N, C-alpha and C positions, 0 to 999 in steps of 0.2 A: 090920589092913590086909593082905589076902592079895596076894602078888605071884606066887610060884610055890612048889612044894614045897620047893625048896632056897634060895630067896631070902626072907629075913625082914626085916620093918620093925622098926627099933629106935630110931626118932626120938622127938622130944619136942615138946610144944606150950607156947608161951610166952604166958601170959595177963596178965602184968604189964607187958609192954612197951607204951609209949605212942607212941614214935616209932621207926620202923625206920631205921637208918642216920642217926639224929639228925634226920630231917626228914620222913619219910613217916608220916602218921597211919594206924594199923592198928587200927581199932575191933574187929575180930574176932581180934586176936592174931596170932601168927606161928608157923609150923611150921618146925622145923629137922630135916631128914630125914637119916637114916643107915640103912644096910642092912648085913646080913651074909649072905654066900653060904656055905652049908654043903656041903662036898664033901670029897674026900680031904684037900684043903687048905682052910682056912677064911680067907676074905677079908672084912674089914670095909671098908665104903665111907664114908669121911669120919667126922668126929666132930661135936660140936654146940657150942652156945654155953657160955660160962663158967659160968653159974649152974646148969647141968644135968648136971654131971659124974656125980654119984651116980646120978641117974635113968637116964642113958644107959648107964653101965657096968652097972647092974642089969638094964636091958633086954637088953643084950648077954649077960650071964651066964645069964639065963633061957633064951635061945635056944641058947647053947652047950651046955647040958646037961652040964657038966663038962669039955668040951673046951677047948682053948686056941686062940686065933686065930694063924694063921701070917703074915698080912699085914694092914697098915692101908694102904689106897690113899687117897692124899691128892689129890683132884681140884682143890681150890680152897683157897687159904690165907686167905681172908677170915675174920676171927675168929669169926663166927657159925657157921663150919664147922670151924675148926681149933683153937679155944681149948683143947680137951682132948686134943690130941696128947700132951702131956707126961704127963697122967694115965693115958692108955692105955699109953704106953711104960713107965711105972712099974709098972703092973699086969701087963703082959705083956712082960717084958724080952727074951724070945726071939723076939717078933714082928718081922718085917721091915717097915720103912717103905718104901712104894713111891711114887715121885714123879719129876718131871723135874728137870733142873738148876736151873730157876728156882724150883721148889717148895722145894728144900732151901736155896737162898739166902735165901728168905723165912723158912723155919723158923729159921734161925740169926739172922735179924733180929728175929723175934718173941720167941724164947725164949733167954734168956741162958744158962740151964743146961738142957741136954737130956740125958736118959739115953743110954746108949751103944748103943741098938738099931742093928742093921745097917740100912744104907740101900741101896736098889736104885734106881738111876737108869734110867728108861725113856725111849725116844724114841717119837715118833708112828709107829704101825704095829707096835710091839712087841706080843708076846703073852705072856700068863701062864697056863700050864695049872694048873688046880686039881684035875683028875681028870676027871669027866664034863664039867665046864664049862671053857671056855677064854675068857679075857678078852683083848680087844684094845683098845689105847689110841689114842685119836683126839684129837690136840691141838686146842684151840680158843682160841688166843691172843686176848686182848682181848675175850673173851665172859664176863666183862667185865674180867678182870685178865690180865696176860701169861702167867701160869703155868697157866691153866685147861686141863684136859683132860677129855674124855669117856671113859667106859669102856663097851665093848659086850660083852655076854655072848652068844657065838655059839650056845649051847645053848638057852637060853630066849628068845633074841632080845629081850633087854632092853637099852635104852640108858640108862645112868646119865649124866644130861645136865648135871651141875653146876647152875649157876643158871639155865640155859636152861629154858624151859617152866615156870618157877616162878610163884607168885602170892602175894599177900598173904593172910593169914588162917591161923588154926590149923586143923589137920585134924579136930579134934573139934567144930568149930562149923560148922553148916550155912550155906552162902552162897546166899541166895535168888537172887542175880544170876548164878549159874553160874560157870564157869571164866573166860570171856573178859574180863569187866570188870576184875577185880582183876589178872588176868594181864597185861592191857594196861597198866594203871597201873604195875605192877611193871616190865614190859619197857621202856616208854617212859621211865620215870623213871630206871632204873638201867642198862639195857643200851643204850638208844636211840641213844646217840652212835656205837655201833659196828655200824651196819647192814651195812657191807661185810664185816666179819669174821663176822657172823652168816650172811650169805649164803654165804660161803665154806664154813663148816662145815656148813650145810644141804645144800650140793651133795655134800659127802663123805658125810653121813648118808643121803642119798637112795640111795646105793649099797648100803645095808644093809637087810636084812629086819627090821623093827622091829615087835614086837607090843606092847611095853610101854615107856613112858618113865618113869623114876624120877628126878625132879628133886630138888634140895636144899631146895626150899620147895614147899608146897602138895601137892595130891593126886597119887597115882600115876595115870598116864594109861594106860588100856587100851582094847582094842576098836578101833573105827574112829578112827584118829588123824588123819584127813584135815583135820578142823576145826582142830586145833592147828597142824599143819604149814602149812596154808593161811594162817592168820592170822600165824604167824611169818614166812612168806614175804612177806606184804604189809607187815607192820610194818617188817621189816628192809630192804625196798625203798622205804620211805617212801611207800607207797601208802595212800590211805584205804580203810578197810574198811566205812565207813558213808556213806550218802548223806544229807547234811543240813548244817546250819549250826551252828557253835559261835560264840557271842558272848561275848567277854571284855571287861569294862568296869571303869573306875574312875570315881568321881563324888565331888565335894566337897560340893556343895549340892543334888544330886538332879537337876539338869537333864540331865546326860549319861546318868544312869541312866534318866530318862524317855525319852530318845531311843532307847537300847538296848532298853528294854522295848517301846516302840512298834514298833520293827522286828521284834522277836520275835513280837508279836501279829499283825502283818501277814503274816509268813512262815507262821505256824501256820494262819492263816485260808486261806492258799493251799495248805495240805496238806504243808508242809515240816516235817521233823523238826528241832527246835531244842533246844539246850542252852545256857543262859545262866549266866554266872559273874560275881559281884561279886568282883574280885580282892583286895579288901581284907578280905573276910569269908569267902569260900568256900575250900575246899581247893585250893591252887595246883596240886598234882599232878593233881587231877581235871580242872582246866582245861587243863593241858598235855596230858593224855591225850585230851581231847575235840578239841583242836586237831589232833592227829595222826590221830585216827580219822575225823573228818569231812572231806568234800572242800571245804568252804567255811568261811572264818573271817572274822569281823568284829571289829575292834579299836576300841573306843570309849574315849576318854580326854580329859582336859583338858590344855591347855597349862599347865605348872607350872614356875616358875623358869626360863622360857625353854627348857624341855625338856618332858618328859612326867611324869605322875604316877609316883612311885617304884614302886608295885606293878605298873604296866604295864611299866616298864623291866625289872623283875625277871622278869616273865612272858616278855617278848621274849628275855631272856638265856637262859631255859630252852629256848625254841624254837631259837634259833640255835646254842647249844652242842650240841644234839642233832641238828643237820642238817636242820631243817625245810625242806621243799621240796614242789613239785608240788601246790600248792593255789591256789584262787581266794581272794583277800583283798580286803577293803574296810576303809576307815577312816572312823570318825566322830570328828571333832575338835571341841573346844569351847574357845573363848577369848573373853574380853571385849574385849580391845583389840589383841592380836597373836596370833591362833591359828596355831601352828606345829607342832602335834602330828603332823599328817599327814607333814610334811617330815621330822621326827625319826624317826618310825616307819619310813617307807620307807627312810631312810638306814640304820637298824639292820638292816633286812631285805635290804639289797643283797647280802649274802653268800649268801642263800637262793636256790637254783636253782629254776627252773621255776614261779615264782609269777606268777599272772595278777592284776594289780591292777585293780580295778573303776574304770571311768570315772565311776561314780556315787557316789564318796566324798562324805561329807556334812560340811559346816561349820556348826556351831551357834555363834551369837554370843550368849553368855550364856544364853539360853533359847530354846526352840523357838518359831518363828514360821512364817508361811505358806510362806516360801521353803524353810526347812529341813524342814518337814513334807512338802513336795512332793519334796524331794531324798530323804527317807527312803522315800517311796512309790516313787520310781524305783529305788532300791536294792533294795527288797523285790521289785519286779517282776523285776529282773535276777537276783537270787539265788533266785527261785522256779523258775527254769528248770532 
């Protein structure tokens, strides 16, 4: 993976992982990226996950060609990027560890016994000259941990962006969906709560001339960066980047599913792009991604224990804790004797700003009948506009 003559890729690919962060399905594996800058002084950018110490240090040694690194720059302390700090420090005791005050507080929390490498504490805006290259540090707190910082190489105009602009998937596996799909699922699932903080750091990054983005996950981004920057701007502002309808449903005996699928068919007949999710069976993270990416959302569920079906409540929790807002929303509720799902759902969504709730919400009593079919038709007409 070519970055520049002086910046080399030394990351690894994980094909054994099944769940990233213990919850996100990653069928194409995961990449843990690390880089080394070869100059008068040698700087290594982050380490990798625990199981890859030997591979990572071997990759580094090959690029060093007999030299020794002068610095390890620690941009993010999450263990998939920091687990081998100790192994690096043991292998290169003369190397200086670069981080901020919060970085080193976490270093001491994660590692009970650290080698005695010199530590250099930096602040946002500080620079580190390597020779031809000069690095500048840009703090990015809560994107998505408090110690996160970006590093900008003024010479090759490369932004080392920590977890920002990352995506699910190993770098040696082709992704037929391109960058945006798995990058969106990654961003919305992991970083999505911190849109304001992302907006703040994007404003600072806009002042830089960037030719290449080197994230800690996924491919290195080069060339025309406008697509990536534009999508990150929309996602972090909680704006939809797709025109269409996401339908999320739960169903016990199939009647609520029938209503949701009927709505989907009517919308598609009207030329509307639709994605539909059975929350009990489909990937929850995919459904959350769709809710954030489309401008319209339909929630269909049964009344259950005088509340709503558990998978729907879990889904709504994912939305609200990530700051879901600025969407058109409709509800399809089902109940045999006391349908209250709509009331419960709208109560959960009260904290979400800028939601436009449809007047054509649908109530199904046990199964679809003429009145509920007509209500679905009206909702389809509204959401086709």
